[in-house]
Biotite code that builds the C-alpha atoms (Angstrom):
import biotite.structure as struc

atoms = struc.array([
    struc.Atom([-20.335, 116.552, 41.159], chain_id="A", res_id=1, res_name="MET", atom_name="CA", element="C"),
    struc.Atom([-20.860, 114.041, 44.303], chain_id="A", res_id=2, res_name="ARG", atom_name="CA", element="C"),
    struc.Atom([-18.098, 113.181, 46.709], chain_id="A", res_id=3, res_name="LEU", atom_name="CA", element="C"),
    struc.Atom([-19.020, 110.253, 49.325], chain_id="A", res_id=4, res_name="ILE", atom_name="CA", element="C"),
    struc.Atom([-16.681, 109.474, 51.634], chain_id="A", res_id=5, res_name="GLY", atom_name="CA", element="C"),
    struc.Atom([-15.419, 109.229, 55.541], chain_id="A", res_id=6, res_name="TYR", atom_name="CA", element="C"),
    struc.Atom([-17.957, 111.324, 57.107], chain_id="A", res_id=7, res_name="GLY", atom_name="CA", element="C"),
    struc.Atom([-18.602, 113.583, 54.519], chain_id="A", res_id=8, res_name="CYS", atom_name="CA", element="C"),
    struc.Atom([-21.109, 114.160, 51.706], chain_id="A", res_id=9, res_name="ASP", atom_name="CA", element="C"),
    struc.Atom([-20.323, 116.970, 49.549], chain_id="A", res_id=10, res_name="ILE", atom_name="CA", element="C"),
    struc.Atom([-21.589, 118.428, 46.273], chain_id="A", res_id=11, res_name="ARG", atom_name="CA", element="C"),
    struc.Atom([-20.442, 120.575, 44.205], chain_id="A", res_id=12, res_name="GLN", atom_name="CA", element="C"),
    struc.Atom([-21.123, 122.476, 41.039], chain_id="A", res_id=13, res_name="SER", atom_name="CA", element="C"),
    struc.Atom([-18.565, 122.113, 37.853], chain_id="A", res_id=14, res_name="TRP", atom_name="CA", element="C"),
    struc.Atom([-18.716, 126.087, 37.850], chain_id="A", res_id=15, res_name="THR", atom_name="CA", element="C"),
    struc.Atom([-16.756, 125.783, 41.334], chain_id="A", res_id=16, res_name="ALA", atom_name="CA", element="C"),
    struc.Atom([-13.871, 124.268, 39.102], chain_id="A", res_id=17, res_name="PHE", atom_name="CA", element="C"),
    struc.Atom([-10.729, 126.114, 38.022], chain_id="A", res_id=18, res_name="SER", atom_name="CA", element="C"),
    struc.Atom([-8.925, 123.064, 36.089], chain_id="A", res_id=19, res_name="ARG", atom_name="CA", element="C"),
    struc.Atom([-10.449, 120.126, 35.061], chain_id="A", res_id=20, res_name="VAL", atom_name="CA", element="C"),
    struc.Atom([-7.870, 118.141, 33.420], chain_id="A", res_id=21, res_name="TYR", atom_name="CA", element="C"),
    struc.Atom([-6.400, 114.504, 32.848], chain_id="A", res_id=22, res_name="ARG", atom_name="CA", element="C"),
    struc.Atom([-2.468, 113.381, 33.378], chain_id="A", res_id=23, res_name="SER", atom_name="CA", element="C"),
    struc.Atom([-1.248, 109.642, 32.554], chain_id="A", res_id=24, res_name="GLY", atom_name="CA", element="C"),
    struc.Atom([-4.367, 107.518, 34.373], chain_id="A", res_id=25, res_name="SER", atom_name="CA", element="C"),
    struc.Atom([-5.605, 110.043, 36.809], chain_id="A", res_id=26, res_name="TYR", atom_name="CA", element="C"),
    struc.Atom([-8.307, 113.133, 36.112], chain_id="A", res_id=27, res_name="LEU", atom_name="CA", element="C"),
    struc.Atom([-7.323, 115.798, 38.540], chain_id="A", res_id=28, res_name="PHE", atom_name="CA", element="C"),
    struc.Atom([-10.059, 118.136, 39.271], chain_id="A", res_id=29, res_name="LEU", atom_name="CA", element="C"),
    struc.Atom([-8.853, 121.431, 41.178], chain_id="A", res_id=30, res_name="HIS", atom_name="CA", element="C"),
    struc.Atom([-10.851, 123.837, 42.773], chain_id="A", res_id=31, res_name="ALA", atom_name="CA", element="C"),
    struc.Atom([-9.056, 126.914, 44.784], chain_id="A", res_id=32, res_name="PRO", atom_name="CA", element="C"),
    struc.Atom([-9.724, 126.757, 48.161], chain_id="A", res_id=33, res_name="GLY", atom_name="CA", element="C"),
    struc.Atom([-10.269, 123.602, 48.431], chain_id="A", res_id=34, res_name="GLN", atom_name="CA", element="C"),
    struc.Atom([-8.800, 120.168, 48.450], chain_id="A", res_id=35, res_name="PRO", atom_name="CA", element="C"),
    struc.Atom([-7.708, 118.556, 44.793], chain_id="A", res_id=36, res_name="THR", atom_name="CA", element="C"),
    struc.Atom([-10.445, 115.417, 43.659], chain_id="A", res_id=37, res_name="TYR", atom_name="CA", element="C"),
    struc.Atom([-8.184, 112.767, 41.754], chain_id="A", res_id=38, res_name="ILE", atom_name="CA", element="C"),
    struc.Atom([-9.873, 110.402, 39.925], chain_id="A", res_id=39, res_name="ILE", atom_name="CA", element="C"),
    struc.Atom([-7.961, 107.221, 39.152], chain_id="A", res_id=40, res_name="PRO", atom_name="CA", element="C"),
    struc.Atom([-8.400, 105.292, 35.663], chain_id="A", res_id=41, res_name="GLU", atom_name="CA", element="C"),
    struc.Atom([-9.404, 102.242, 37.695], chain_id="A", res_id=42, res_name="ARG", atom_name="CA", element="C"),
    struc.Atom([-11.924, 103.753, 39.569], chain_id="A", res_id=43, res_name="ALA", atom_name="CA", element="C"),
    struc.Atom([-14.373, 103.724, 36.290], chain_id="A", res_id=44, res_name="LEU", atom_name="CA", element="C"),
    struc.Atom([-16.020, 101.397, 34.186], chain_id="A", res_id=45, res_name="ALA", atom_name="CA", element="C"),
    struc.Atom([-13.374, 101.161, 31.320], chain_id="A", res_id=46, res_name="SER", atom_name="CA", element="C"),
    struc.Atom([-10.500, 103.084, 30.377], chain_id="A", res_id=47, res_name="PRO", atom_name="CA", element="C"),
    struc.Atom([-12.013, 105.447, 27.528], chain_id="A", res_id=48, res_name="SER", atom_name="CA", element="C"),
    struc.Atom([-14.276, 106.674, 30.798], chain_id="A", res_id=49, res_name="ASP", atom_name="CA", element="C"),
    struc.Atom([-11.842, 108.558, 31.691], chain_id="A", res_id=50, res_name="LEU", atom_name="CA", element="C"),
    struc.Atom([-11.610, 110.691, 28.274], chain_id="A", res_id=51, res_name="GLY", atom_name="CA", element="C"),
    struc.Atom([-15.398, 111.041, 28.320], chain_id="A", res_id=52, res_name="ARG", atom_name="CA", element="C"),
    struc.Atom([-15.351, 112.578, 31.911], chain_id="A", res_id=53, res_name="LEU", atom_name="CA", element="C"),
    struc.Atom([-12.417, 114.788, 31.475], chain_id="A", res_id=54, res_name="ALA", atom_name="CA", element="C"),
    struc.Atom([-14.497, 116.448, 28.648], chain_id="A", res_id=55, res_name="SER", atom_name="CA", element="C"),
    struc.Atom([-17.740, 116.006, 30.513], chain_id="A", res_id=56, res_name="LEU", atom_name="CA", element="C"),
    struc.Atom([-16.277, 118.326, 33.248], chain_id="A", res_id=57, res_name="GLY", atom_name="CA", element="C"),
    struc.Atom([-14.566, 120.644, 31.568], chain_id="A", res_id=58, res_name="ARG", atom_name="CA", element="C"),
    struc.Atom([-17.880, 121.680, 29.535], chain_id="A", res_id=59, res_name="ALA", atom_name="CA", element="C"),
    struc.Atom([-20.122, 121.467, 32.127], chain_id="A", res_id=60, res_name="ALA", atom_name="CA", element="C"),
    struc.Atom([-17.562, 124.153, 33.698], chain_id="A", res_id=61, res_name="ARG", atom_name="CA", element="C"),
    struc.Atom([-18.911, 126.982, 31.663], chain_id="A", res_id=62, res_name="LYS", atom_name="CA", element="C"),
    struc.Atom([-22.962, 125.687, 31.593], chain_id="A", res_id=63, res_name="THR", atom_name="CA", element="C"),
    struc.Atom([-23.917, 124.120, 34.984], chain_id="A", res_id=64, res_name="SER", atom_name="CA", element="C"),
    struc.Atom([-26.649, 125.547, 36.533], chain_id="A", res_id=65, res_name="PRO", atom_name="CA", element="C"),
    struc.Atom([-26.702, 126.307, 40.320], chain_id="A", res_id=66, res_name="ASP", atom_name="CA", element="C"),
    struc.Atom([-27.052, 123.363, 42.822], chain_id="A", res_id=67, res_name="LEU", atom_name="CA", element="C"),
    struc.Atom([-30.387, 122.632, 43.469], chain_id="A", res_id=68, res_name="GLN", atom_name="CA", element="C"),
    struc.Atom([-30.824, 122.212, 47.930], chain_id="A", res_id=69, res_name="ARG", atom_name="CA", element="C"),
    struc.Atom([-31.539, 118.396, 48.878], chain_id="A", res_id=70, res_name="LEU", atom_name="CA", element="C"),
    struc.Atom([-34.180, 118.551, 52.092], chain_id="A", res_id=71, res_name="PRO", atom_name="CA", element="C"),
    struc.Atom([-32.671, 117.864, 55.360], chain_id="A", res_id=72, res_name="GLU", atom_name="CA", element="C"),
    struc.Atom([-32.879, 114.078, 56.465], chain_id="A", res_id=73, res_name="THR", atom_name="CA", element="C"),
    struc.Atom([-35.109, 113.037, 59.014], chain_id="A", res_id=74, res_name="PRO", atom_name="CA", element="C"),
    struc.Atom([-33.385, 112.794, 61.915], chain_id="A", res_id=75, res_name="ASP", atom_name="CA", element="C"),
    struc.Atom([-32.711, 116.724, 61.942], chain_id="A", res_id=76, res_name="SER", atom_name="CA", element="C"),
    struc.Atom([-35.729, 117.907, 64.861], chain_id="A", res_id=77, res_name="ARG", atom_name="CA", element="C"),
    struc.Atom([-32.669, 119.954, 66.323], chain_id="A", res_id=78, res_name="GLU", atom_name="CA", element="C"),
    struc.Atom([-31.459, 121.751, 63.967], chain_id="A", res_id=79, res_name="ILE", atom_name="CA", element="C"),
    struc.Atom([-29.653, 125.269, 64.273], chain_id="A", res_id=80, res_name="TRP", atom_name="CA", element="C"),
    struc.Atom([-29.269, 127.472, 61.421], chain_id="A", res_id=81, res_name="ARG", atom_name="CA", element="C"),
    struc.Atom([-28.218, 130.843, 60.508], chain_id="A", res_id=82, res_name="SER", atom_name="CA", element="C"),
    struc.Atom([-29.622, 133.335, 58.516], chain_id="A", res_id=83, res_name="ASP", atom_name="CA", element="C"),
    struc.Atom([-28.283, 133.776, 54.734], chain_id="A", res_id=84, res_name="ARG", atom_name="CA", element="C"),
    struc.Atom([-25.577, 135.856, 54.033], chain_id="A", res_id=85, res_name="TYR", atom_name="CA", element="C"),
    struc.Atom([-22.720, 136.677, 52.382], chain_id="A", res_id=86, res_name="LYS", atom_name="CA", element="C"),
    struc.Atom([-18.730, 136.413, 52.707], chain_id="A", res_id=87, res_name="MET", atom_name="CA", element="C"),
    struc.Atom([-18.320, 140.370, 52.303], chain_id="A", res_id=88, res_name="VAL", atom_name="CA", element="C"),
    struc.Atom([-14.359, 141.494, 52.068], chain_id="A", res_id=89, res_name="LEU", atom_name="CA", element="C"),
    struc.Atom([-13.003, 141.942, 55.060], chain_id="A", res_id=90, res_name="TYR", atom_name="CA", element="C"),
    struc.Atom([-14.331, 138.952, 56.631], chain_id="A", res_id=91, res_name="ARG", atom_name="CA", element="C"),
    struc.Atom([-12.487, 136.645, 57.137], chain_id="A", res_id=92, res_name="PRO", atom_name="CA", element="C"),
    struc.Atom([-9.700, 137.592, 54.686], chain_id="A", res_id=93, res_name="LEU", atom_name="CA", element="C"),
    struc.Atom([-9.710, 141.255, 55.500], chain_id="A", res_id=94, res_name="GLY", atom_name="CA", element="C"),
    struc.Atom([-8.661, 140.637, 58.919], chain_id="A", res_id=95, res_name="HIS", atom_name="CA", element="C"),
    struc.Atom([-5.414, 138.678, 58.030], chain_id="A", res_id=96, res_name="GLY", atom_name="CA", element="C"),
    struc.Atom([-4.385, 141.435, 55.270], chain_id="A", res_id=97, res_name="PHE", atom_name="CA", element="C"),
    struc.Atom([-5.387, 143.912, 57.798], chain_id="A", res_id=98, res_name="LEU", atom_name="CA", element="C"),
    struc.Atom([-2.922, 142.059, 60.590], chain_id="A", res_id=99, res_name="ARG", atom_name="CA", element="C"),
    struc.Atom([-0.480, 142.502, 58.098], chain_id="A", res_id=100, res_name="LEU", atom_name="CA", element="C"),
    struc.Atom([-0.723, 145.883, 56.853], chain_id="A", res_id=101, res_name="LEU", atom_name="CA", element="C"),
    struc.Atom([-0.962, 146.787, 60.583], chain_id="A", res_id=102, res_name="THR", atom_name="CA", element="C"),
    struc.Atom([2.265, 145.123, 61.687], chain_id="A", res_id=103, res_name="MET", atom_name="CA", element="C"),
    struc.Atom([4.047, 146.282, 57.953], chain_id="A", res_id=104, res_name="THR", atom_name="CA", element="C"),
    struc.Atom([3.334, 149.948, 59.713], chain_id="A", res_id=105, res_name="LEU", atom_name="CA", element="C"),
    struc.Atom([4.175, 149.425, 63.375], chain_id="A", res_id=106, res_name="LEU", atom_name="CA", element="C"),
    struc.Atom([7.746, 148.207, 61.754], chain_id="A", res_id=107, res_name="VAL", atom_name="CA", element="C"),
    struc.Atom([8.133, 150.557, 59.216], chain_id="A", res_id=108, res_name="LEU", atom_name="CA", element="C"),
    struc.Atom([7.340, 153.211, 62.180], chain_id="A", res_id=109, res_name="GLY", atom_name="CA", element="C"),
    struc.Atom([9.558, 152.031, 65.107], chain_id="A", res_id=110, res_name="LEU", atom_name="CA", element="C"),
    struc.Atom([12.544, 152.250, 62.284], chain_id="A", res_id=111, res_name="THR", atom_name="CA", element="C"),
    struc.Atom([11.581, 155.531, 61.153], chain_id="A", res_id=112, res_name="TRP", atom_name="CA", element="C"),
    struc.Atom([11.578, 156.611, 64.557], chain_id="A", res_id=113, res_name="LEU", atom_name="CA", element="C"),
    struc.Atom([14.967, 155.174, 65.407], chain_id="A", res_id=114, res_name="GLY", atom_name="CA", element="C"),
    struc.Atom([16.334, 156.110, 62.686], chain_id="A", res_id=115, res_name="ALA", atom_name="CA", element="C"),
    struc.Atom([15.575, 159.883, 63.833], chain_id="A", res_id=116, res_name="VAL", atom_name="CA", element="C"),
    struc.Atom([16.729, 159.302, 67.032], chain_id="A", res_id=117, res_name="MET", atom_name="CA", element="C"),
    struc.Atom([19.931, 157.711, 66.676], chain_id="A", res_id=118, res_name="GLN", atom_name="CA", element="C"),
    struc.Atom([20.546, 160.822, 64.236], chain_id="A", res_id=119, res_name="SER", atom_name="CA", element="C"),
    struc.Atom([21.644, 163.523, 66.926], chain_id="A", res_id=120, res_name="GLY", atom_name="CA", element="C"),
    struc.Atom([21.006, 164.291, 70.119], chain_id="A", res_id=121, res_name="PRO", atom_name="CA", element="C"),
    struc.Atom([18.100, 166.626, 69.014], chain_id="A", res_id=122, res_name="GLN", atom_name="CA", element="C"),
    struc.Atom([14.531, 166.410, 70.744], chain_id="A", res_id=123, res_name="ILE", atom_name="CA", element="C"),
    struc.Atom([11.983, 165.997, 67.974], chain_id="A", res_id=124, res_name="LEU", atom_name="CA", element="C"),
    struc.Atom([9.885, 168.900, 67.543], chain_id="A", res_id=125, res_name="THR", atom_name="CA", element="C"),
    struc.Atom([6.021, 169.220, 66.752], chain_id="A", res_id=126, res_name="ARG", atom_name="CA", element="C"),
    struc.Atom([6.743, 169.427, 63.230], chain_id="A", res_id=127, res_name="THR", atom_name="CA", element="C"),
    struc.Atom([8.841, 166.514, 63.065], chain_id="A", res_id=128, res_name="ASP", atom_name="CA", element="C"),
    struc.Atom([5.772, 164.267, 64.874], chain_id="A", res_id=129, res_name="ILE", atom_name="CA", element="C"),
    struc.Atom([3.256, 165.631, 62.361], chain_id="A", res_id=130, res_name="GLN", atom_name="CA", element="C"),
    struc.Atom([5.266, 164.395, 59.418], chain_id="A", res_id=131, res_name="VAL", atom_name="CA", element="C"),
    struc.Atom([5.271, 161.048, 61.019], chain_id="A", res_id=132, res_name="PHE", atom_name="CA", element="C"),
    struc.Atom([1.967, 159.868, 61.543], chain_id="A", res_id=133, res_name="PHE", atom_name="CA", element="C"),
    struc.Atom([0.962, 162.124, 58.105], chain_id="A", res_id=134, res_name="LEU", atom_name="CA", element="C"),
    struc.Atom([3.871, 159.802, 56.242], chain_id="A", res_id=135, res_name="ALA", atom_name="CA", element="C"),
    struc.Atom([2.193, 156.911, 58.578], chain_id="A", res_id=136, res_name="MET", atom_name="CA", element="C"),
    struc.Atom([-1.929, 157.851, 57.091], chain_id="A", res_id=137, res_name="ALA", atom_name="CA", element="C"),
    struc.Atom([-0.441, 158.073, 53.751], chain_id="A", res_id=138, res_name="ALA", atom_name="CA", element="C"),
    struc.Atom([1.625, 154.210, 53.714], chain_id="A", res_id=139, res_name="LEU", atom_name="CA", element="C"),
    struc.Atom([-1.869, 153.117, 55.519], chain_id="A", res_id=140, res_name="PHE", atom_name="CA", element="C"),
    struc.Atom([-4.122, 154.735, 52.649], chain_id="A", res_id=141, res_name="PHE", atom_name="CA", element="C"),
    struc.Atom([-1.989, 153.540, 49.800], chain_id="A", res_id=142, res_name="LEU", atom_name="CA", element="C"),
    struc.Atom([-1.693, 150.295, 51.509], chain_id="A", res_id=143, res_name="ALA", atom_name="CA", element="C"),
    struc.Atom([-5.379, 150.007, 51.755], chain_id="A", res_id=144, res_name="TYR", atom_name="CA", element="C"),
    struc.Atom([-5.829, 151.060, 47.900], chain_id="A", res_id=145, res_name="LEU", atom_name="CA", element="C"),
    struc.Atom([-3.742, 147.972, 47.356], chain_id="A", res_id=146, res_name="VAL", atom_name="CA", element="C"),
    struc.Atom([-5.171, 145.446, 49.251], chain_id="A", res_id=147, res_name="MET", atom_name="CA", element="C"),
    struc.Atom([-8.618, 146.192, 48.177], chain_id="A", res_id=148, res_name="VAL", atom_name="CA", element="C"),
    struc.Atom([-7.868, 145.323, 44.351], chain_id="A", res_id=149, res_name="PRO", atom_name="CA", element="C"),
    struc.Atom([-6.123, 142.071, 46.119], chain_id="A", res_id=150, res_name="ALA", atom_name="CA", element="C"),
    struc.Atom([-9.342, 140.962, 47.825], chain_id="A", res_id=151, res_name="ILE", atom_name="CA", element="C"),
    struc.Atom([-11.493, 141.744, 45.324], chain_id="A", res_id=152, res_name="TRP", atom_name="CA", element="C"),
    struc.Atom([-9.077, 139.340, 42.853], chain_id="A", res_id=153, res_name="LEU", atom_name="CA", element="C"),
    struc.Atom([-8.966, 136.487, 45.432], chain_id="A", res_id=154, res_name="VAL", atom_name="CA", element="C"),
    struc.Atom([-12.680, 135.870, 45.411], chain_id="A", res_id=155, res_name="PHE", atom_name="CA", element="C"),
    struc.Atom([-13.008, 136.415, 41.880], chain_id="A", res_id=156, res_name="ARG", atom_name="CA", element="C"),
    struc.Atom([-10.914, 133.169, 41.766], chain_id="A", res_id=157, res_name="ARG", atom_name="CA", element="C"),
    struc.Atom([-13.302, 131.321, 44.242], chain_id="A", res_id=158, res_name="ARG", atom_name="CA", element="C"),
    struc.Atom([-16.494, 131.023, 43.414], chain_id="A", res_id=159, res_name="PRO", atom_name="CA", element="C"),
    struc.Atom([-17.220, 129.127, 46.655], chain_id="A", res_id=160, res_name="ASP", atom_name="CA", element="C"),
    struc.Atom([-16.981, 132.087, 47.934], chain_id="A", res_id=161, res_name="LEU", atom_name="CA", element="C"),
    struc.Atom([-19.371, 134.616, 46.850], chain_id="A", res_id=162, res_name="ARG", atom_name="CA", element="C"),
    struc.Atom([-23.597, 134.883, 46.852], chain_id="A", res_id=163, res_name="GLY", atom_name="CA", element="C"),
    struc.Atom([-25.521, 134.059, 49.197], chain_id="A", res_id=164, res_name="ASP", atom_name="CA", element="C"),
    struc.Atom([-24.545, 130.842, 51.879], chain_id="A", res_id=165, res_name="ARG", atom_name="CA", element="C"),
    struc.Atom([-26.541, 129.069, 55.238], chain_id="A", res_id=166, res_name="GLU", atom_name="CA", element="C"),
    struc.Atom([-24.473, 126.915, 57.808], chain_id="A", res_id=167, res_name="ILE", atom_name="CA", element="C"),
    struc.Atom([-26.703, 124.615, 59.820], chain_id="A", res_id=168, res_name="SER", atom_name="CA", element="C"),
    struc.Atom([-25.633, 121.432, 62.086], chain_id="A", res_id=169, res_name="PHE", atom_name="CA", element="C"),
    struc.Atom([-27.710, 118.992, 64.113], chain_id="A", res_id=170, res_name="THR", atom_name="CA", element="C"),
    struc.Atom([-26.081, 116.712, 67.314], chain_id="A", res_id=171, res_name="ARG", atom_name="CA", element="C"),
    struc.Atom([-25.038, 114.699, 64.165], chain_id="A", res_id=172, res_name="ASP", atom_name="CA", element="C"),
    struc.Atom([-23.610, 117.034, 61.235], chain_id="A", res_id=173, res_name="TYR", atom_name="CA", element="C"),
    struc.Atom([-22.183, 120.295, 59.936], chain_id="A", res_id=174, res_name="VAL", atom_name="CA", element="C"),
    struc.Atom([-23.743, 121.843, 56.772], chain_id="A", res_id=175, res_name="ARG", atom_name="CA", element="C"),
    struc.Atom([-23.270, 124.738, 54.839], chain_id="A", res_id=176, res_name="SER", atom_name="CA", element="C"),
    struc.Atom([-24.644, 126.243, 51.317], chain_id="A", res_id=177, res_name="THR", atom_name="CA", element="C"),
    struc.Atom([-24.019, 128.110, 48.494], chain_id="A", res_id=178, res_name="THR", atom_name="CA", element="C"),
    struc.Atom([-25.444, 128.452, 45.216], chain_id="A", res_id=179, res_name="SER", atom_name="CA", element="C"),
    struc.Atom([-22.267, 126.059, 43.773], chain_id="A", res_id=180, res_name="VAL", atom_name="CA", element="C"),
    struc.Atom([-21.264, 124.290, 47.185], chain_id="A", res_id=181, res_name="PHE", atom_name="CA", element="C"),
    struc.Atom([-23.320, 121.873, 49.888], chain_id="A", res_id=182, res_name="ASP", atom_name="CA", element="C"),
    struc.Atom([-20.989, 120.608, 52.599], chain_id="A", res_id=183, res_name="SER", atom_name="CA", element="C"),
    struc.Atom([-22.721, 117.943, 54.884], chain_id="A", res_id=184, res_name="ARG", atom_name="CA", element="C"),
    struc.Atom([-20.080, 116.960, 57.138], chain_id="A", res_id=185, res_name="VAL", atom_name="CA", element="C"),
    struc.Atom([-20.032, 114.486, 59.928], chain_id="A", res_id=186, res_name="ASP", atom_name="CA", element="C"),
    struc.Atom([-18.630, 115.941, 63.768], chain_id="A", res_id=187, res_name="TRP", atom_name="CA", element="C"),
    struc.Atom([-15.970, 113.739, 63.620], chain_id="A", res_id=188, res_name="VAL", atom_name="CA", element="C"),
    struc.Atom([-14.649, 115.484, 60.961], chain_id="A", res_id=189, res_name="ASN", atom_name="CA", element="C"),
    struc.Atom([-14.790, 118.725, 62.567], chain_id="A", res_id=190, res_name="VAL", atom_name="CA", element="C"),
    struc.Atom([-11.101, 119.784, 64.213], chain_id="A", res_id=191, res_name="ARG", atom_name="CA", element="C"),
    struc.Atom([-12.246, 123.141, 65.730], chain_id="A", res_id=192, res_name="LYS", atom_name="CA", element="C"),
    struc.Atom([-14.657, 125.761, 66.208], chain_id="A", res_id=193, res_name="VAL", atom_name="CA", element="C"),
    struc.Atom([-13.961, 128.339, 67.972], chain_id="A", res_id=194, res_name="TYR", atom_name="CA", element="C"),
    struc.Atom([-14.724, 132.744, 67.795], chain_id="A", res_id=195, res_name="ARG", atom_name="CA", element="C"),
    struc.Atom([-12.089, 135.496, 66.628], chain_id="A", res_id=196, res_name="ALA", atom_name="CA", element="C"),
    struc.Atom([-13.851, 139.118, 65.536], chain_id="A", res_id=197, res_name="SER", atom_name="CA", element="C"),
    struc.Atom([-16.912, 138.460, 65.747], chain_id="A", res_id=198, res_name="ASN", atom_name="CA", element="C"),
    struc.Atom([-16.425, 135.795, 63.206], chain_id="A", res_id=199, res_name="VAL", atom_name="CA", element="C"),
    struc.Atom([-17.630, 131.650, 64.847], chain_id="A", res_id=200, res_name="PHE", atom_name="CA", element="C"),
    struc.Atom([-14.850, 129.875, 62.131], chain_id="A", res_id=201, res_name="THR", atom_name="CA", element="C"),
    struc.Atom([-15.644, 125.725, 61.584], chain_id="A", res_id=202, res_name="PHE", atom_name="CA", element="C"),
    struc.Atom([-11.890, 124.503, 61.049], chain_id="A", res_id=203, res_name="ILE", atom_name="CA", element="C"),
    struc.Atom([-12.948, 120.830, 59.007], chain_id="A", res_id=204, res_name="LEU", atom_name="CA", element="C"),
    struc.Atom([-10.966, 118.261, 57.254], chain_id="A", res_id=205, res_name="THR", atom_name="CA", element="C"),
    struc.Atom([-12.645, 119.473, 54.121], chain_id="A", res_id=206, res_name="THR", atom_name="CA", element="C"),
    struc.Atom([-11.627, 123.389, 54.481], chain_id="A", res_id=207, res_name="GLY", atom_name="CA", element="C"),
    struc.Atom([-12.907, 126.006, 56.535], chain_id="A", res_id=208, res_name="ARG", atom_name="CA", element="C"),
    struc.Atom([-16.845, 127.700, 57.400], chain_id="A", res_id=209, res_name="ILE", atom_name="CA", element="C"),
    struc.Atom([-16.822, 130.820, 58.461], chain_id="A", res_id=210, res_name="HIS", atom_name="CA", element="C"),
    struc.Atom([-20.230, 131.925, 59.726], chain_id="A", res_id=211, res_name="VAL", atom_name="CA", element="C"),
    struc.Atom([-20.550, 136.478, 60.920], chain_id="A", res_id=212, res_name="PRO", atom_name="CA", element="C"),
    struc.Atom([-22.310, 136.748, 63.879], chain_id="A", res_id=213, res_name="ALA", atom_name="CA", element="C"),
    struc.Atom([-24.387, 139.504, 61.469], chain_id="A", res_id=214, res_name="SER", atom_name="CA", element="C"),
    struc.Atom([-25.825, 136.541, 59.925], chain_id="A", res_id=215, res_name="ALA", atom_name="CA", element="C"),
    struc.Atom([-28.313, 136.213, 63.052], chain_id="A", res_id=216, res_name="PHE", atom_name="CA", element="C"),
    struc.Atom([-31.281, 138.478, 63.731], chain_id="A", res_id=217, res_name="ALA", atom_name="CA", element="C"),
    struc.Atom([-29.839, 139.165, 67.602], chain_id="A", res_id=218, res_name="THR", atom_name="CA", element="C"),
    struc.Atom([-26.390, 139.046, 69.614], chain_id="A", res_id=219, res_name="PRO", atom_name="CA", element="C"),
    struc.Atom([-28.002, 136.362, 71.574], chain_id="A", res_id=220, res_name="ALA", atom_name="CA", element="C"),
    struc.Atom([-28.756, 134.086, 68.750], chain_id="A", res_id=221, res_name="GLN", atom_name="CA", element="C"),
    struc.Atom([-25.459, 134.186, 67.550], chain_id="A", res_id=222, res_name="ALA", atom_name="CA", element="C"),
    struc.Atom([-24.158, 133.318, 70.663], chain_id="A", res_id=223, res_name="MET", atom_name="CA", element="C"),
    struc.Atom([-26.525, 130.421, 71.475], chain_id="A", res_id=224, res_name="ALA", atom_name="CA", element="C"),
    struc.Atom([-25.736, 129.333, 67.654], chain_id="A", res_id=225, res_name="PHE", atom_name="CA", element="C"),
    struc.Atom([-22.537, 129.602, 68.735], chain_id="A", res_id=226, res_name="TYR", atom_name="CA", element="C"),
    struc.Atom([-22.271, 128.028, 72.588], chain_id="A", res_id=227, res_name="THR", atom_name="CA", element="C"),
    struc.Atom([-24.336, 125.145, 70.527], chain_id="A", res_id=228, res_name="GLN", atom_name="CA", element="C"),
    struc.Atom([-21.697, 123.945, 68.066], chain_id="A", res_id=229, res_name="ALA", atom_name="CA", element="C"),
    struc.Atom([-18.845, 124.034, 70.477], chain_id="A", res_id=230, res_name="VAL", atom_name="CA", element="C"),
    struc.Atom([-21.156, 121.750, 73.250], chain_id="A", res_id=231, res_name="ALA", atom_name="CA", element="C"),
    struc.Atom([-21.670, 119.560, 70.044], chain_id="A", res_id=232, res_name="PHE", atom_name="CA", element="C"),
    struc.Atom([-17.932, 119.721, 69.022], chain_id="A", res_id=233, res_name="TRP", atom_name="CA", element="C"),
    struc.Atom([-16.463, 118.665, 72.321], chain_id="A", res_id=234, res_name="HIS", atom_name="CA", element="C"),
    struc.Atom([-19.246, 115.992, 72.828], chain_id="A", res_id=235, res_name="ALA", atom_name="CA", element="C"),
    struc.Atom([-17.638, 114.890, 69.361], chain_id="A", res_id=236, res_name="ALA", atom_name="CA", element="C"),
    struc.Atom([-14.011, 115.163, 71.156], chain_id="A", res_id=237, res_name="GLU", atom_name="CA", element="C"),
    struc.Atom([-15.356, 113.022, 74.160], chain_id="A", res_id=238, res_name="ALA", atom_name="CA", element="C"),
    struc.Atom([-16.554, 110.172, 71.878], chain_id="A", res_id=239, res_name="ARG", atom_name="CA", element="C"),
    struc.Atom([-13.668, 109.504, 69.223], chain_id="A", res_id=240, res_name="ARG", atom_name="CA", element="C"),
])
């Protein structure tokens, strides 16, 4: 499926959609983590085309091949490109889980410590402190055992997060490609570019793109990529 709109050209394999269903005179195409596409009956040549498209989409979800890469346009002589990389479990979803886990353990620890201090005037012994840290370590380990399957389930439902990916950009657009997703978005639709925990994030009107610094041969190349992306984003902001 291909969507061409204001400042964007997005191709998506049917396998990336989790649901293809018709409701009234509209067809809904839903992919986890992506905007839901809504196709009205009036956009097609005849009312029967909507039903045939729904049937085609449901069948293609099981048999659609990987996307073939389209060539870059001739105006992309100055192109910045990452190496091919994978979105491993801890990026970027893992960072969110770890932050939540850290805050949970901190609250539990402070609550436990406050309860001990209020229980009497006695001073904490070395044994009390050891028990406290052992309890925190046990909670952290149990939370980690829960976190890994939870992240795996999220990735299992997100075909666009699996497999090799690559990001590139010129002064005109940002492009992200995977085996099921090929998104080209002009800088006018880029809302922000920032760095956190050695991950470069592009916030788009159509979603987000995460690029780890490890997707480059050297840290210097990673920073040059990020610095140039920020410069192009600021230039687009100034033209608005």
